[in-house]
C-alpha positions, 0 to 999 in steps of 0.5 A: 465837252468836245465837239467830235466830227467824223470825216464823212457821214457814210452809209447809215443803212449799214447800221440798220440791223443793230438799230432794229435790235435796239429798238425792239429792246427798248420796246420790250423795256430791256436794260442797257445790256439787254439792248446791246445783246439784242442789237448784237443778236440781230446783227448776227442773225442778218449776217447768218441769213445773208451768208446762207443766201450766198451759200445757196446762190453760189454754183461752186465752192460751197464748202469754201463759202461755208467755212469763210462764213463761219470763221471765228473772226467773221462771226466775231465781227458779225456779232459786234456793233459795227457796220462791217457785219453787213459789208462782210455779208454783202461781200460774200453775197457779191462773190456768190452772185459773180460766180453764179453769173460766170457759171451760166447765162444771165437774164435781165433780172440777173443783171439787175441783181448784179448792178444792185449788189455792186451798188450796195457794195459801193455804199461801203468803204472805199476799200471794197470798191475793187471787189466790184471789178470781179464782174469783169471776170464774167464771160461776155457770152453769159451777159448776152447783148452788150456785155461790156456796157453791162459790166460798166454799168455794174462798176459805175453803180458801185462807184456812183453810190460810193461817191453819193454816200461819201460826197459830204467828205469831199464837199 
């Protein structure tokens, strides 16, 4: 037997859809292959739901979001047992929300959604952190009072959640 350790714990919540599928399969008494199938199906369903939400939220480029969301490679990742599914779906949702904020004035609830999505994106791999910087493209006039502080809060949320999730790696 070998002792295998990962470099960091990462965000286990990114595995939630597939774990729910596995739990349902076990409750239904399905075989190992049935459990894998249901876990993959749950992943795909969550990906498609979040992609549809991103499509609904974006004020422009709906055809592009539709095509990107349904690319064969994206669907392959969405239907496998990987945390990348949720990260890809959150990325589409983040892009849609940033476009929405850039298109129209943002109220307090809209800004809080921006911060929450940045934090969710920050909970993924470090390679996704630069995407949080897209909030800098939102016109300051759309954010109301103190736009620089609001953008900094979104960036800080992404960075702080990433450090919190991956803190054991640095310890």
